[in-house]
C-alpha positions in Angstrom: -0.2 24.9 -7.8 -0.9 23.7 -11.3 2.2 25.5 -12.6 4.3 23.7 -10.0 2.8 20.4 -10.9 3.6 21.0 -14.5 7.3 21.7 -13.6 7.4 18.4 -11.7 6.0 16.7 -14.8 8.7 18.3 -16.9 11.4 17.3 -14.5 10.2 13.7 -14.2 10.1 13.4 -18.0 13.7 14.4 -18.6 14.8 10.8 -18.9 17.6 11.3 -16.5 18.1 9.0 -13.5 15.5 10.4 -11.1 15.2 9.2 -7.5 11.6 9.4 -6.4 12.8 9.3 -2.8 15.1 12.3 -3.4 12.2 14.2 -5.0 9.9 13.6 -2.1 12.6 14.5 0.4 13.4 17.8 -1.3 9.7 18.7 -1.7 9.2 18.1 2.0 12.3 19.6 3.6 13.7 22.0 0.9 10.7 23.9 -0.3 8.4 26.5 1.3 5.0 25.1 2.4 2.1 27.2 1.0 -1.6 27.2 1.7 -2.6 25.4 -1.5 -1.3 21.8 -1.5 -1.4 18.6 -3.5 -0.5 15.1 -2.6 -0.6 11.7 -4.2 0.5 8.1 -3.8 2.8 6.3 -6.2 5.6 3.7 -6.1 7.5 4.7 -9.3 8.5 7.9 -11.2 6.2 6.9 -14.1 3.2 6.5 -11.8 3.7 9.8 -10.2 4.3 11.5 -13.5 1.1 10.1 -15.0 -1.0 11.2 -12.1 0.5 14.7 -12.2 -0.1 14.9 -15.9 -3.7 13.9 -15.4 -4.1 16.7 -12.8 -2.5 19.4 -15.0 -4.5 18.4 -18.1 -7.8 17.9 -16.4 -7.9 14.2 -17.3 -8.0 11.3 -14.8 -5.7 12.3 -11.9 -5.8 9.0 -10.1 -5.1 9.4 -6.4 -4.2 13.1 -6.6 -5.7 15.1 -3.7 -5.8 18.9 -3.5 -6.5 20.8 -0.4 -6.2 24.3 1.1 -4.7 25.1 4.5 -7.3 26.5 6.9 -5.8 29.0 9.4 -2.2 29.9 10.1 -1.6 28.3 13.5 0.5 25.2 13.5 -1.4 22.1 14.9 -0.4 20.9 18.3 1.5 17.6 18.4 1.2 14.9 21.0 3.7 12.0 21.4 2.0 8.8 22.6 4.2 5.9 23.8 3.1 2.3 23.7 3.5 -0.5 26.2 4.4 -4.2 26.0 2.9 -6.4 23.3 4.0 -4.1 20.4 7.5 -5.4 20.2 9.0 -7.5 17.5 12.5 -8.6 16.4 14.1 -6.1 14.1 11.8 -3.2 15.1 13.3 0.1 13.9 16.0 -1.6 11.9 15.6 0.6 8.8 15.8 3.8 11.0 18.8 2.4 12.7 20.5 1.8 9.4 19.6 5.1 7.8 19.0 7.8 10.5 22.2 8.9 12.3 20.2 10.5 15.2 18.1 7.4 15.8 21.2 5.2 15.7 23.2 7.5 18.0 20.5 7.5 20.6 19.9 3.7 20.5 23.6 3.1 20.7 23.7 5.4 23.7 20.9 3.4 25.4 22.7 0.1 24.6 25.9 1.5 26.2 24.0 2.7 29.4 22.3 -0.6 29.8 25.4 -2.8 29.6 25.9 -2.9 33.4 22.3 -4.1 33.9 21.6 -6.6 31.1 23.3 -10.0 30.6 22.8 -9.7 26.8 23.5 -6.4 25.0 20.3 -4.6 24.1 21.1 -4.3 20.4 21.7 -8.1 20.1 18.2 -8.6 21.5 16.5 -6.1 19.3 18.5 -7.1 16.2 19.4 -10.8 16.6 21.5 -12.4 13.9 19.1 -15.4 13.8 16.1 -13.1 13.0 14.2 -14.2 16.0 14.5 -13.1 19.6 12.6 -15.1 22.3 14.1 -12.8 25.0 12.3 -9.9 23.5 9.1 -11.3 25.0 10.6 -11.4 28.5 9.9 -8.5 30.8 13.6 -8.2 31.7 14.5 -7.3 28.1 11.3 -6.0 26.4 10.8 -3.2 28.9 14.3 -1.6 28.4 14.1 -2.4 24.7 10.8 -0.6 24.2 12.0 2.3 26.4 15.2 2.7 24.3 13.4 2.4 21.0 10.6 4.8 21.8 13.0 7.4 23.4 15.3 7.2 20.3 12.3 7.7 18.0 11.1 10.7 20.0 14.6 12.3 19.6 14.5 11.6 15.9 11.2 13.5 15.5 12.6 16.3 17.6 15.7 16.5 15.4 13.4 17.1 12.5 11.8 20.0 14.3 8.7 18.2 15.6 8.3 19.1 19.2 5.4 17.7 21.2 3.0 19.9 23.2 1.9 16.9 25.2 3.3 13.5 25.9 1.4 10.4 27.2 2.0 6.7 27.5 0.7 3.4 28.6 2.6 1.1 31.0 6.2 1.1 29.8 5.3 4.1 27.6 4.5 6.2 30.7 8.1 6.0 31.7 9.3 7.1 28.3 6.8 10.0 28.3 8.1 11.1 31.7 11.7 11.0 30.5 10.9 12.9 27.3 9.0 15.5 29.4 12.1 16.0 31.6 10.8 14.4 34.7 14.1 12.3 35.0 17.2 11.8 32.9 17.7 9.1 30.3 20.2 7.4 32.6 17.7 7.3 35.5 14.9 6.2 33.2 16.8 3.3 31.8 17.9 2.2 35.2 14.3 2.5 36.6 12.7 0.6 33.7 15.3 -2.2 33.8 14.8 -2.7 37.5 11.0 -2.8 36.9 11.4 -5.4 34.3 13.8 -7.5 36.4 11.3 -7.5 39.3 8.4 -8.5 37.1 10.5 -11.2 35.4 11.2 -12.7 38.8 7.5 -13.6 39.3 6.0 -17.0 38.2 5.2 -17.3 34.5 1.6 -18.3 35.0 -0.1 -15.2 33.7 -1.4 -14.0 30.4 -3.1 -10.9 28.8 -5.6 -10.6 26.0 -7.0 -7.7 24.0 -10.8 -8.1 23.7 -13.1 -6.3 21.3 -15.9 -5.7 23.7 -17.1 -2.9 26.0 -16.3 -2.6 29.7 -19.7 -3.8 30.9 -19.6 -6.9 28.8 -16.1 -7.7 29.9 -16.8 -7.3 33.6 -19.7 -9.7 33.3 -17.4 -12.2 31.5 -14.8 -12.2 34.2 -17.3 -12.5 37.1 -16.6 -16.2 37.6 -12.9 -15.5 37.8 -13.0 -12.3 39.9 -10.1 -13.4 42.0 -7.8 -14.4 39.1 -8.7 -12.2 36.1 -8.8 -8.4 36.1 -9.8 -5.7 33.7 -6.4 -4.3 32.9 -7.2 -1.6 30.5 -9.8 0.3 28.5 -8.2 1.4 25.3 -11.4 2.4 23.5 -15.2 2.0 24.0 -15.1 -1.5 22.5 -11.4 -2.3 23.0 -10.5 -3.7 26.4 -7.7 -5.8 28.0 -7.9 -8.5 30.6 -5.0 -9.9 32.6 -4.7 -12.8 35.0 -4.0 -16.5 35.5 -3.3 -18.0 32.1 -5.8 -20.9 32.4 -8.6 -18.5 33.5 -7.8 -15.9 30.8 -8.1 -18.7 28.3 -11.4 -19.7 29.7 -12.8 -16.2 29.5 -11.6 -15.8 25.9 -13.2 -19.1 24.9 -16.5 -18.1 26.4 -16.5 -14.8 24.7 -15.5 -16.4 21.4 -18.6 -18.6 21.6 -20.6 -15.4 21.5 -18.8 -14.1 18.5 -16.6 -11.7 20.4 -13.1 -11.5 19.0 -9.9 -11.3 21.1 -6.2 -11.5 20.7 -3.5 -12.8 23.1 -0.8 -10.3 23.8 2.9 -11.1 23.5 3.8 -10.8 27.1 5.5 -13.0 29.7 3.3 -12.1 32.7 -0.1 -10.9 33.7 0.8 -7.2 34.0 -1.7 -4.7 35.5 -3.3 -7.4 37.6 -3.0 -8.6 41.2 -0.5 -11.2 40.1 2.1 -8.3 40.2 1.5 -7.6 43.9 4.1 -10.1 45.3 6.8 -7.7 44.0 5.8 -5.4 46.9 6.9 -8.0 49.4 
Protein backbone atom coordinates (compact mmCIF):
# COMPACT_ATOMS: atom_id res chain seq x y z
CA UNK A 1 0.00 0.00 0.00
CA UNK A 2 2.86 2.35 0.83
CA UNK A 3 4.60 1.52 -2.45
CA UNK A 4 1.41 2.27 -4.37
CA UNK A 5 1.03 5.58 -2.53
CA UNK A 6 4.63 6.46 -3.48
CA UNK A 7 3.84 5.78 -7.14
CA UNK A 8 0.86 8.10 -6.95
CA UNK A 9 3.08 10.79 -5.39
CA UNK A 10 5.56 10.34 -8.24
CA UNK A 11 2.83 10.63 -10.86
CA UNK A 12 1.21 13.66 -9.24
CA UNK A 13 4.64 15.35 -9.12
CA UNK A 14 5.38 15.05 -12.83
CA UNK A 15 4.28 18.59 -13.52
CA UNK A 16 2.09 17.42 -16.37
CA UNK A 17 -1.52 18.44 -16.63
CA UNK A 18 -3.10 15.96 -14.21
CA UNK A 19 -6.86 15.69 -13.79
CA UNK A 20 -7.70 14.74 -10.21
CA UNK A 21 -11.11 13.54 -11.37
CA UNK A 22 -9.50 11.20 -13.93
CA UNK A 23 -7.10 9.84 -11.32
CA UNK A 24 -9.96 9.08 -8.90
CA UNK A 25 -12.08 7.53 -11.64
CA UNK A 26 -9.27 5.23 -12.79
CA UNK A 27 -8.41 4.22 -9.22
CA UNK A 28 -12.05 3.31 -8.63
CA UNK A 29 -12.98 1.56 -11.87
CA UNK A 30 -9.72 0.56 -13.54
CA UNK A 31 -7.75 -0.97 -10.70
CA UNK A 32 -8.11 -4.19 -8.71
CA UNK A 33 -9.50 -3.70 -5.21
CA UNK A 34 -7.31 -5.33 -2.57
CA UNK A 35 -7.79 -5.94 1.14
CA UNK A 36 -5.53 -3.13 2.36
CA UNK A 37 -6.93 0.26 1.41
CA UNK A 38 -6.26 3.97 1.78
CA UNK A 39 -8.53 6.93 1.31
CA UNK A 40 -8.27 10.67 1.70
CA UNK A 41 -10.09 13.89 0.94
CA UNK A 42 -8.68 16.72 -1.16
CA UNK A 43 -9.83 19.30 -3.69
CA UNK A 44 -6.59 19.76 -5.64
CA UNK A 45 -3.68 17.72 -6.98
CA UNK A 46 -1.33 19.54 -4.64
CA UNK A 47 -3.41 18.78 -1.56
CA UNK A 48 -3.70 15.09 -2.43
CA UNK A 49 0.03 14.85 -3.19
CA UNK A 50 0.96 16.49 0.10
CA UNK A 51 -1.22 14.10 2.11
CA UNK A 52 0.15 11.04 0.30
CA UNK A 53 3.68 12.31 0.85
CA UNK A 54 2.96 12.70 4.54
CA UNK A 55 1.70 9.10 4.66
CA UNK A 56 4.67 7.62 2.80
CA UNK A 57 7.27 9.53 4.85
CA UNK A 58 5.62 9.04 8.22
CA UNK A 59 5.01 12.75 8.64
CA UNK A 60 1.62 14.44 9.09
CA UNK A 61 -0.73 12.57 6.74
CA UNK A 62 -3.65 14.97 7.14
CA UNK A 63 -6.96 13.25 6.44
CA UNK A 64 -5.45 10.01 5.13
CA UNK A 65 -7.23 6.93 6.48
CA UNK A 66 -5.98 3.34 6.18
CA UNK A 67 -8.11 0.25 6.67
CA UNK A 68 -8.15 -3.48 6.04
CA UNK A 69 -11.06 -5.34 4.50
CA UNK A 70 -12.68 -7.80 6.91
CA UNK A 71 -14.05 -10.90 5.22
CA UNK A 72 -14.48 -11.68 1.54
CA UNK A 73 -18.24 -11.47 1.11
CA UNK A 74 -19.58 -8.44 -0.69
CA UNK A 75 -21.91 -6.33 1.47
CA UNK A 76 -25.58 -6.46 0.66
CA UNK A 77 -26.97 -3.29 -0.88
CA UNK A 78 -30.40 -1.73 -0.36
CA UNK A 79 -31.97 0.97 -2.52
CA UNK A 80 -34.30 3.26 -0.52
CA UNK A 81 -36.54 5.67 -2.42
CA UNK A 82 -37.84 8.93 -0.95
CA UNK A 83 -41.24 10.57 -1.06
CA UNK A 84 -42.45 14.13 -1.55
CA UNK A 85 -40.74 17.04 0.14
CA UNK A 86 -37.28 16.14 -1.16
CA UNK A 87 -37.73 17.73 -4.58
CA UNK A 88 -36.07 20.90 -5.87
CA UNK A 89 -35.67 22.58 -9.24
CA UNK A 90 -32.60 21.31 -11.08
CA UNK A 91 -32.33 18.07 -9.12
CA UNK A 92 -30.03 15.62 -10.87
CA UNK A 93 -28.93 18.19 -13.46
CA UNK A 94 -25.23 17.31 -13.27
CA UNK A 95 -26.05 13.63 -13.71
CA UNK A 96 -28.32 14.48 -16.63
CA UNK A 97 -25.53 16.45 -18.30
CA UNK A 98 -22.71 13.97 -17.66
CA UNK A 99 -24.16 10.44 -17.37
CA UNK A 100 -25.59 8.95 -20.60
CA UNK A 101 -27.51 6.18 -18.81
CA UNK A 102 -29.23 8.62 -16.45
CA UNK A 103 -30.03 10.99 -19.31
CA UNK A 104 -31.39 8.19 -21.49
CA UNK A 105 -33.73 6.94 -18.76
CA UNK A 106 -34.97 10.41 -17.78
CA UNK A 107 -35.58 11.24 -21.45
CA UNK A 108 -37.53 7.99 -21.76
CA UNK A 109 -39.69 8.92 -18.77
CA UNK A 110 -40.29 12.38 -20.23
CA UNK A 111 -41.41 10.76 -23.50
CA UNK A 112 -43.75 8.29 -21.79
CA UNK A 113 -45.34 11.05 -19.70
CA UNK A 114 -46.12 13.39 -22.62
CA UNK A 115 -49.71 12.08 -23.03
CA UNK A 116 -50.48 12.61 -19.33
CA UNK A 117 -48.86 15.95 -18.41
CA UNK A 118 -49.72 19.39 -19.79
CA UNK A 119 -46.12 20.53 -19.30
CA UNK A 120 -43.19 18.30 -20.36
CA UNK A 121 -41.51 16.65 -17.38
CA UNK A 122 -38.03 17.94 -18.18
CA UNK A 123 -39.25 21.55 -18.41
CA UNK A 124 -40.62 21.19 -14.87
CA UNK A 125 -37.50 19.57 -13.39
CA UNK A 126 -35.07 21.82 -15.31
CA UNK A 127 -36.90 25.13 -15.83
CA UNK A 128 -35.18 27.89 -17.79
CA UNK A 129 -36.07 30.41 -15.08
CA UNK A 130 -34.33 28.39 -12.39
CA UNK A 131 -37.50 28.05 -10.30
CA UNK A 132 -40.42 25.68 -10.77
CA UNK A 133 -43.58 26.28 -8.69
CA UNK A 134 -45.24 23.30 -10.38
CA UNK A 135 -42.62 21.03 -8.84
CA UNK A 136 -44.42 21.43 -5.52
CA UNK A 137 -47.76 20.39 -7.01
CA UNK A 138 -48.80 16.75 -6.59
CA UNK A 139 -49.67 16.39 -10.27
CA UNK A 140 -46.06 17.07 -11.26
CA UNK A 141 -43.86 16.28 -8.30
CA UNK A 142 -45.03 12.68 -8.05
CA UNK A 143 -44.12 11.68 -11.64
CA UNK A 144 -40.99 13.85 -11.39
CA UNK A 145 -39.69 12.06 -8.31
CA UNK A 146 -40.63 8.69 -9.75
CA UNK A 147 -38.74 9.39 -12.97
CA UNK A 148 -35.67 10.80 -11.24
CA UNK A 149 -35.42 7.99 -8.68
CA UNK A 150 -35.97 5.29 -11.30
CA UNK A 151 -33.29 6.84 -13.53
CA UNK A 152 -30.89 7.03 -10.62
CA UNK A 153 -31.49 3.37 -9.78
CA UNK A 154 -30.74 2.38 -13.37
CA UNK A 155 -27.54 4.43 -13.27
CA UNK A 156 -26.33 2.55 -10.18
CA UNK A 157 -27.22 -0.75 -11.84
CA UNK A 158 -25.26 0.23 -14.97
CA UNK A 159 -22.26 0.61 -12.68
CA UNK A 160 -22.72 -2.94 -11.44
CA UNK A 161 -24.45 -2.03 -8.16
CA UNK A 162 -27.46 -4.32 -7.80
CA UNK A 163 -29.76 -4.08 -4.76
CA UNK A 164 -30.58 -7.09 -2.63
CA UNK A 165 -33.55 -5.19 -1.20
CA UNK A 166 -35.60 -2.17 -2.29
CA UNK A 167 -37.83 -0.05 -0.10
CA UNK A 168 -39.54 3.30 -0.29
CA UNK A 169 -41.84 5.77 1.38
CA UNK A 170 -44.99 7.13 -0.27
CA UNK A 171 -44.05 7.91 -3.90
CA UNK A 172 -40.86 5.96 -3.29
CA UNK A 173 -42.87 2.78 -2.70
CA UNK A 174 -44.01 2.87 -6.31
CA UNK A 175 -40.44 3.31 -7.57
CA UNK A 176 -39.26 0.44 -5.39
CA UNK A 177 -42.02 -1.79 -6.75
CA UNK A 178 -41.09 -0.88 -10.32
CA UNK A 179 -37.37 -1.51 -9.76
CA UNK A 180 -38.28 -4.86 -8.16
CA UNK A 181 -40.21 -5.85 -11.28
CA UNK A 182 -43.72 -5.69 -9.82
CA UNK A 183 -44.85 -3.64 -12.83
CA UNK A 184 -43.27 -2.04 -15.90
CA UNK A 185 -41.90 1.48 -16.18
CA UNK A 186 -44.79 2.40 -18.45
CA UNK A 187 -47.38 1.17 -15.96
CA UNK A 188 -45.54 2.73 -13.03
CA UNK A 189 -45.47 6.17 -14.63
CA UNK A 190 -49.13 5.94 -15.61
CA UNK A 191 -50.09 4.86 -12.09
CA UNK A 192 -48.10 7.53 -10.25
CA UNK A 193 -49.34 10.26 -12.61
CA UNK A 194 -52.97 9.31 -12.02
CA UNK A 195 -52.28 9.21 -8.27
CA UNK A 196 -50.85 12.71 -8.42
CA UNK A 197 -53.74 13.98 -10.54
CA UNK A 198 -56.34 12.68 -8.09
CA UNK A 199 -54.53 14.17 -5.10
CA UNK A 200 -54.09 17.47 -6.92
CA UNK A 201 -57.86 17.65 -7.43
CA UNK A 202 -58.44 17.95 -3.67
CA UNK A 203 -58.69 21.32 -1.86
CA UNK A 204 -55.37 23.01 -1.05
CA UNK A 205 -56.11 23.39 2.65
CA UNK A 206 -53.63 20.89 4.04
CA UNK A 207 -50.03 20.88 5.20
CA UNK A 208 -47.36 18.53 6.54
CA UNK A 209 -44.51 19.05 8.97
CA UNK A 210 -41.52 17.06 10.16
CA UNK A 211 -41.26 17.19 13.95
CA UNK A 212 -38.22 16.29 16.03
CA UNK A 213 -40.14 14.54 18.80
CA UNK A 214 -41.10 10.97 19.66
CA UNK A 215 -44.43 9.35 18.85
CA UNK A 216 -45.85 9.63 22.37
CA UNK A 217 -45.12 13.36 22.60
CA UNK A 218 -46.60 14.00 19.19
CA UNK A 219 -49.80 12.06 19.88
CA UNK A 220 -50.30 14.19 22.97
CA UNK A 221 -49.68 17.37 20.98
CA UNK A 222 -52.32 16.58 18.35
CA UNK A 223 -54.99 15.46 20.83
CA UNK A 224 -56.87 18.80 20.61
CA UNK A 225 -56.99 18.36 16.82
CA UNK A 226 -57.70 14.64 16.62
CA UNK A 227 -60.22 15.13 13.79
CA UNK A 228 -58.01 17.36 11.64
CA UNK A 229 -54.36 16.42 12.29
CA UNK A 230 -52.85 12.95 12.00
CA UNK A 231 -49.58 11.23 12.77
CA UNK A 232 -48.46 10.61 9.17
CA UNK A 233 -45.14 8.91 9.68
CA UNK A 234 -42.50 7.72 12.14
CA UNK A 235 -39.14 8.09 10.42
CA UNK A 236 -36.99 7.53 13.52
CA UNK A 237 -37.47 7.36 17.31
CA UNK A 238 -37.42 11.16 17.57
CA UNK A 239 -38.35 12.11 13.99
CA UNK A 240 -42.05 12.10 13.16
CA UNK A 241 -44.39 13.69 10.63
CA UNK A 242 -47.83 15.23 11.07
CA UNK A 243 -50.38 15.96 8.37
CA UNK A 244 -53.74 17.71 8.33
CA UNK A 245 -55.62 20.98 8.00
CA UNK A 246 -53.04 23.74 7.53
CA UNK A 247 -54.29 26.04 10.30
CA UNK A 248 -54.31 23.22 12.85
CA UNK A 249 -50.90 21.90 11.79
CA UNK A 250 -49.58 25.44 12.28
CA UNK A 251 -51.15 25.53 15.76
CA UNK A 252 -49.53 22.21 16.74
CA UNK A 253 -46.14 23.38 15.47
CA UNK A 254 -46.45 26.63 17.39
CA UNK A 255 -47.34 24.83 20.61
CA UNK A 256 -44.43 22.41 20.24
CA UNK A 257 -42.09 25.29 19.42
CA UNK A 258 -42.98 26.97 22.72
CA UNK A 259 -41.61 23.84 24.41
CA UNK A 260 -38.37 24.00 22.45
CA UNK A 261 -39.30 21.21 20.03
CA UNK A 262 -38.08 21.91 16.50
CA UNK A 263 -40.07 21.23 13.35
CA UNK A 264 -39.95 21.92 9.65
CA UNK A 265 -42.80 22.44 7.19
CA UNK A 266 -42.59 20.12 4.19
CA UNK A 267 -42.73 21.33 0.58
CA UNK A 268 -46.01 19.66 -0.30
CA UNK A 269 -49.28 20.88 -1.79
CA UNK A 270 -51.64 18.75 0.30
CA UNK A 271 -51.97 16.87 3.59
CA UNK A 272 -50.85 13.47 2.32
CA UNK A 273 -51.19 10.39 4.54
CA UNK A 274 -54.11 11.93 6.40
CA UNK A 275 -57.93 11.65 6.30
CA UNK A 276 -57.96 14.68 4.01
CA UNK A 277 -57.09 12.25 1.19
CA UNK A 278 -60.20 10.12 1.71
CA UNK A 279 -62.52 12.10 -0.65
CA UNK A 280 -60.51 10.61 -3.52
CA UNK A 281 -62.26 7.31 -2.78
CA UNK A 282 -65.60 8.87 -3.63
